[in-house]
C-alpha positions in Angstrom: 0.3 -6.3 5.4 1.4 -7.0 9.0 -1.2 -10.1 9.0 0.1 -12.0 11.8 0.0 -9.1 13.6 -3.4 -8.4 12.9 -4.2 -11.9 13.5 -2.5 -12.0 17.3 -3.9 -8.8 18.1 -7.9 -9.5 16.9 -7.4 -12.2 19.0 -6.0 -10.5 22.2 -8.7 -8.0 21.8 -11.8 -9.8 21.1 -12.8 -11.3 24.7 -12.1 -7.7 26.4 -14.3 -5.7 23.7 -17.8 -7.3 23.5 -16.9 -6.9 28.1 -19.6 -4.9 29.8 -17.5 -4.4 32.6 -13.2 -3.8 32.7 -11.5 -4.9 35.8 -7.6 -4.8 37.0 -8.0 -9.1 36.1 -9.1 -9.1 32.7 -6.8 -6.2 31.4 -3.8 -7.7 32.8 -4.8 -10.9 30.7 -5.6 -8.6 27.5 -2.4 -6.9 27.9 -0.4 -9.8 28.5 -1.5 -11.2 25.2 -0.4 -7.5 23.5 2.7 -7.4 25.1 3.5 -11.5 23.1 1.5 -9.9 19.6 4.0 -7.3 19.7 7.6 -8.8 20.8 6.3 -11.5 18.3 5.7 -8.7 15.6 9.8 -8.0 16.5 8.5 -4.9 17.7 11.5 -3.5 19.5 11.3 -4.0 23.1 11.5 -0.5 24.9 8.5 0.1 21.9 6.4 -2.6 23.0 7.1 -1.5 26.9 6.1 2.1 26.4 2.8 1.2 24.5 2.0 -1.2 26.8 2.4 0.5 29.9 0.3 4.0 28.4 -2.5 1.2 27.5 -2.8 0.1 31.0 -2.4 3.3 32.3 -5.2 4.8 30.8 -7.7 1.4 30.6 -7.9 2.0 34.0 -8.9 5.5 34.1 -12.0 7.3 34.4 -12.5 7.9 30.7 -12.6 3.1 30.8 -14.8 2.1 33.9 -17.3 5.8 33.3 -18.5 4.9 29.5 -21.6 2.9 28.6 -19.6 0.5 26.5 -15.5 0.1 28.2 -14.9 -2.8 25.7 -14.7 -0.3 22.8 -13.4 2.2 25.0 -9.8 -0.2 25.5 -10.0 -1.3 21.3 -10.1 2.6 20.8 -7.6 3.6 23.2 -5.4 0.1 21.4 -6.2 2.5 18.6 -4.8 5.8 19.8 -2.0 4.9 21.0 -0.8 2.3 17.8 -1.0 5.7 16.3 0.6 7.8 18.8 3.6 5.4 18.4 4.0 5.8 15.0 3.5 9.3 14.9 0.4 11.5 15.1 -0.6 12.1 11.3 1.4 11.9 7.8 4.4 14.5 7.6 4.8 15.9 3.9 8.5 16.2 2.5 9.6 20.0 3.4 10.0 21.6 -0.4 9.3 25.1 0.7 12.8 26.2 -0.2 14.4 28.5 -3.3 14.0 26.0 -6.2 15.0 23.0 -6.9 14.5 21.2 -3.4 17.3 18.4 -3.0 16.2 15.3 -1.4 18.2 13.1 -0.4 18.1 9.5 0.1 19.9 6.8 2.3 20.3 3.4 3.3 22.0 -0.3 2.6 22.1 -1.4 -0.4 19.2 -3.6 -0.8 16.9 -1.2 0.2 15.3 -0.5 -2.2 17.0 2.8 -2.6 17.2 3.5 -6.5 13.2 2.2 -6.8 12.0 4.1 -4.6 13.6 7.2 -5.9 12.2 6.3 -8.9 8.9 6.3 -7.2 8.9 8.6 -5.1 9.6 10.9 -8.4 5.9 9.6 -10.3 4.6 10.4 -6.8 6.1 14.1 -6.7 5.2 14.7 -10.9 1.8 12.7 -10.9 0.6 14.0 -7.1 2.5 17.4 -6.2 3.0 18.2 -9.7 6.2 19.2 -9.8 9.3 19.0 -12.4 11.6 16.4 -10.6 15.1 15.8 -12.1 16.8 12.6 -10.6 21.0 12.1 -9.9 22.3 8.6 -8.6 26.2 9.2 -7.0 26.2 5.8 -6.4 29.9 5.3 -8.0 30.5 1.6 -6.7 27.6 0.1 -8.9 27.3 1.6 -12.1 24.3 -1.4 -12.9 22.5 1.7 -10.0 23.1 4.7 -12.6 21.7 2.5 -15.5 19.1 1.6 -13.4 17.5 5.0 -12.4 18.1 5.9 -15.7 15.5 3.6 -16.9 13.6 4.4 -14.1 13.7 7.8 -14.7 12.8 7.7 -18.2 9.6 5.4 -17.2 8.3 7.9 -15.1 8.6 11.0 -16.6 11.6 12.4 -15.1 14.8 13.9 -15.8 18.0 11.6 -15.3 20.8 14.1 -15.4 24.6 11.6 -15.7 27.1 10.2 -14.2 30.2 8.1 -13.7 31.7 6.0 -11.7 35.0 8.0 -12.0 33.3 10.8 -10.6 33.1 12.1 -6.7 29.9 11.9 -5.7 29.7 15.1 -4.6 31.2 16.3 -7.5 28.3 14.3 -9.2 25.4 15.8 -7.2 26.7 19.8 -7.3 26.4 18.9 -11.4 23.0 18.2 -11.3 22.2 20.9 -8.5 23.3 23.2 -11.3 21.8 21.7 -14.0 17.9 21.7 -12.5 18.3 25.2 -11.0 19.9 26.4 -14.8 16.3 23.9 -16.1 13.6 25.1 -13.6 13.8 22.3 -11.5 11.1 21.7 -8.2 13.0 18.9 -6.9 15.8 16.7 -7.8 16.6 13.8 -5.4 20.6 12.5 -5.2 20.6 8.6 -4.6 23.2 7.7 -2.7 25.8 4.5 -2.5 24.6 1.8 0.0 26.5 -0.8 2.1 26.1 -4.4 3.3 26.5 -2.8 6.5 26.9 0.4 8.3 30.6 1.4 8.1 32.8 4.0 8.6 33.9 4.7 5.1 30.2 4.9 4.5 29.2 7.7 7.3 32.1 9.7 6.2 31.1 9.4 2.6 27.2 10.6 3.2 28.7 12.7 5.6 30.8 15.0 3.8 27.7 14.5 0.5 24.9 16.1 3.4 27.9 18.7 4.8 28.5 19.9 0.7 24.9 20.2 -0.9 22.9 20.9 2.7 19.5 18.7 1.1 16.3 20.2 2.9 15.1 16.5 3.3 16.7 13.5 3.7 14.9 10.1 4.0 16.2 7.2 5.4 15.1 3.5 3.4 15.2 0.7 4.8 13.6 -2.5 4.4 10.5 -3.0 6.4 10.9 -7.1 6.2 13.4 -6.8 8.8 11.5 -5.5 11.4 13.7 -4.2 14.3 16.6 -3.9 12.9 15.2 -1.9 10.5 14.8 1.3 13.7 18.3 0.5 14.9 19.6 1.1 10.7 17.7 4.1 10.6 19.3 5.3 14.7 22.9 4.7 13.5 22.2 6.6 9.9 19.9 9.0 12.3 23.4 9.5 14.7 25.6 10.1 12.1 22.6 12.3 9.6 20.0 14.9 10.2 17.9 12.7 8.9 14.6 14.0 8.1 12.5 11.0 8.1 12.1 7.3 7.0 10.7 5.5 3.7 9.8 1.9 4.8 10.6 -0.5 1.7 8.6 -3.9 1.1 5.8 -2.8 3.4 3.4 -5.3 1.7 5.7 -8.5 2.8 6.2 -6.8 6.2 3.6 -9.9 7.7 4.7 -9.1 11.1 5.1 -5.0 11.3 7.9 -4.4 13.4 9.6 -1.6 11.8 6.7 0.3 11.2 6.0 0.2 14.5 9.6 0.7 16.1 10.8 3.2 13.4 9.5 5.9 14.8 10.3 5.9 18.6 13.7 4.8 18.2 14.6 7.2 16.0 12.3 10.0 16.3 12.0 10.7 12.8 8.6 10.1 11.0 7.5 7.5 8.2 7.1 9.7 5.5 6.1 6.9 3.1 6.0 3.5 2.5 6.1 0.9 -0.7 3.3 -1.0 -1.2 4.6 -3.4 -4.4 6.8 -3.2 -7.2 5.1 -0.9 -9.5 6.3 3.0 -9.7 3.0 4.4 -8.5 3.5 1.5 -4.8 4.5 4.1 -3.6 2.0 5.4 -0.2 2.2 8.8 2.0 2.2 7.2 6.3 -0.7 7.9 7.9 0.2 6.8 11.0 -3.7 6.7 12.2 -4.7 4.7 8.8 -1.9 1.9 9.7 -3.1 1.5 13.2 -6.2 0.7 11.6 -5.3 -2.1 8.8 -2.8 -3.3 12.4 -6.6 -3.7 14.1 -8.3 -4.9 11.7 -10.6 -1.9 10.9 -9.9 -1.0 7.7 -8.9 2.1 5.3 -11.9 3.3 3.6 -9.7 6.8 3.1 -6.8 5.2 1.2 -8.9 3.1 -0.8 -11.2 5.9 -2.0 -8.4 8.1 -2.5 -6.9 4.7 -4.9 -10.2 5.2 -6.6 -10.5 8.2 -7.4 -7.0 8.3 -8.9 -6.8 4.9 -10.6 -11.0 4.7 -12.3 -11.0 6.3 -15.1 -13.5 8.4 -14.8 -14.2 9.1 -18.4 -15.3 5.2 -18.8 -17.4 5.1 -15.6 -19.8 7.9 -17.1 -19.7 6.3 -21.0 -20.5 2.7 -19.0 -23.3 5.0 -16.9 -24.8 6.5 -20.1 -24.5 2.9 -21.8 -26.7 1.1 -19.0 -29.4 4.2 -18.9 -30.2 3.9 -22.4 -30.7 0.1 -21.9 -28.3 -1.1 -24.1 -26.3 -4.0 -22.4 -23.1 -4.3 -20.4 -21.2 -6.6 -23.0 -17.5 -8.6 -22.2 -15.6 -4.9 -23.3 -17.6 -3.4 -20.6 -16.6 -6.5 -18.4 -13.3 -6.7 -19.4 -12.8 -3.0 -18.6 -14.2 -3.7 -15.1 -11.7 -6.4 -14.7 -9.1 -4.2 -15.5 -10.0 -1.1 -13.6 -10.1 -3.6 -10.6 -6.1 -4.9 -11.3 -4.9 -1.5 -11.4 -6.6 -0.9 -7.5 -4.3 -3.5 -6.5 -6.7 -6.3 -7.4 -8.7 -8.5 -4.8 -6.2 -9.0 -2.5 -5.3 -4.9 -1.8 -8.5 -4.1 -1.8 -9.4 -6.2 0.3 -7.0 -5.4 2.6 -8.1 -1.8 2.9 -12.0 -3.4 4.5 -12.6 -3.0 7.6 -12.6 -7.3 8.6 -10.5 -8.1 6.6 -7.0 -7.0 7.1 -5.9 -10.6 7.3 -6.3 -12.6 4.6 -4.4 -15.3 5.8 -7.5 -17.8 6.2 -8.2 -16.0 2.5 -4.9 -16.4 1.0 -5.6 -19.4 -1.9 -9.4 -17.7 -2.1 -7.8 -14.5 -3.5 -5.0 -16.7 -5.5 -7.4 -18.1 -7.3 -9.1 -15.4 -8.2 -6.6 -13.2 -9.4 -5.4 -16.6 -11.8 -9.2 -16.3 -13.0 -9.3 -12.5 -13.5 -6.0 -13.6 -15.4 -7.6 -15.9 -17.6 -10.9 -14.3 -17.8 -8.6 -11.6 -19.5 -6.8 -14.4 -22.2 -10.4 -15.7 -22.7 -11.9 -12.2 -23.9 -9.1 -11.3 -25.8 -9.0 -14.4 -27.9 -12.7 -13.1 -28.8 -13.6 -10.9 -31.8 -15.5 -7.5 -31.3 -18.4 -8.4 -32.9 -18.8 -12.3 -30.1 -17.1 -9.2 -27.2 -20.1 -6.7 -28.2 -22.9 -9.8 -28.6 -21.7 -12.8 -26.4 -25.1 -14.6 -27.0 -23.8 -15.2 -30.7 -20.7 -17.7 -29.5 -21.6 -20.8 -30.2 -20.1 -24.2 -30.2 -17.4 -24.4 -33.2 -16.5 -20.4 -31.8 -16.7 -21.3 -28.1 -13.8 -24.1 -29.2 -11.8 -21.8 -31.0 -11.6 -19.3 -28.8 -10.7 -21.6 -26.1 -7.8 -23.1 -28.7 -6.4 -19.4 -28.5 -7.0 -18.7 -25.1 -4.7 -21.9 -24.1 -8.7 -22.7 -21.7 -10.9 -25.4 -22.0 -14.7 -25.4 -23.5 -15.8 -25.1 -19.9 -13.9 -22.4 -18.9 -15.6 -20.2 -21.8 -18.6 -21.3 -20.6 -17.9 -20.2 -17.3 -16.9 -16.9 -17.9 -20.2 -16.6 -20.2 -22.3 -17.4 -16.6 -20.6 -15.0 -15.2 -21.2 -12.1 -17.1 -24.4 -13.0 -17.3 -24.7 -12.8 -13.9 -23.1 -9.2 -13.9 -25.5 -7.8 -16.1 -27.9 -8.8 -13.7 -26.4 -6.6 -11.3 -25.8 -4.1 -13.3 -29.1 -3.8 -14.4 -30.1 -3.4 -10.7 -28.2 -0.9 -10.3 -29.9 1.6 -13.0 -33.2 0.6 -11.4 -34.8 2.7 -9.2 -33.0 2.1 -5.6 -30.2 0.5 -7.6 -27.5 0.9 -5.3 -29.2 -0.8 -2.4 -30.5 -3.8 -4.9 -26.9 -4.3 -5.9 -25.2 -4.5 -2.1 -28.3 -6.7 -1.2 -27.3 -8.8 -4.1 -23.6 -8.7 -3.2 -24.1 -9.7 0.6 -23.9 -5.9 1.9 -20.5 -4.9 2.8 -20.3 -5.4 6.5 -17.8 -8.1 7.4 -17.5 -11.6 6.5 -19.9 -13.3 4.3 -23.5 -14.1 5.4 -26.1 -11.5 6.3 -25.2 -8.2 6.4 -20.6 -9.9 5.5 -18.8 -8.4 3.0 -18.5 -10.6 1.0 -21.4 -13.5 -0.4 -21.8 -17.0 1.7 -18.6 -18.8 -0.3 -16.8 -15.8 0.3 -15.8 -15.1 -3.5 -17.5 -12.0 -5.2 -20.7 -13.5 -7.9 -19.0 -13.0 -10.7 -16.1 -14.7 -9.2 -18.5 -18.0 -8.5 
């Protein structure tokens, strides 16, 4: 996420963060580079001007000049101003109303509006413990109605049926009545999108909004359209009283222009961002955390929250007990670890949130290769018998040939997997011993930065199991 902006800002700030003293000259040079980095990231010009002026004004003030480490204070100022541009803190949905709380979703066609309705329904059901109903008022695209029905079924939300021959307002009113009678907490209303903003579209959605009076009106916009996203949001905001924005496809946005422009131009908070195609790939938008990711300072809080939600605690406890009793770490345990890491978004998803690893441009080939290797490992283990998974030492030459045929791999791939498993087994023994976690971190090369002593990855750029 925002790789090119992270890369440019990191190089722009690298020269100044180590300075013992800041001068007008080195501040001016750095701000010139920061300005260019933001413009190249497709950040709207008014936002670039306001941001650079505010940073410069604070940078030449006493808080920097009197500090012992002015370079680090300068970085802190940039972080705080980035956060300020995007909003001071995450703004949650305001659902404090007589149920059902109606949430209207607006946006252009192709922005991912219907998919976002499914993701938001899942978020509200699983993380907010709400009873959710969804309905499609998109009478121009019958496929959208069917798509939402399929999504609702997959996330456990109630789908209220609608047809293309109904009026959008009649559909929404019928859904509100059904949601009220069914005791639903939230009703998400999907609306029709167009390829561009037009008067007919605006008139229709304004009438729908006036008729149902939603507590939240969210504008869904594709982050990859850069500052155009902010301009479109502004057009919708002039027609509708928007309460927030959802940025979709943020995981594919290398620039970051939309994230940095929307709040300033519309005055409306970004409440969520879509980080992938899966229904769980919707994150609350935390400006401070996103600012940290942009500056390659990591987002460990989100990583911890993901771990708490996605790691199977019963499996983790079971493995810990098994290791403490002296039983070995077998290939079934190894498979569990691979699958749990996949649930965390794989290598790329995890590294993106670690300090010093946000810019994965140089590591893209390595991480892609690692993800492919994980898939291959799964195929190999799935091709083994239960006995072979539990007692890997029993896997002889003839068994390797059978496993290779079953998984579409070569004997050398089987050998590599068994070797990696042995390495992981040794590491697990270190964890269960005295001072185990410290020993394991030493074996992995620490968690500070990239490679070498104290690096987040060992020399060679891959975790031990990948080498």
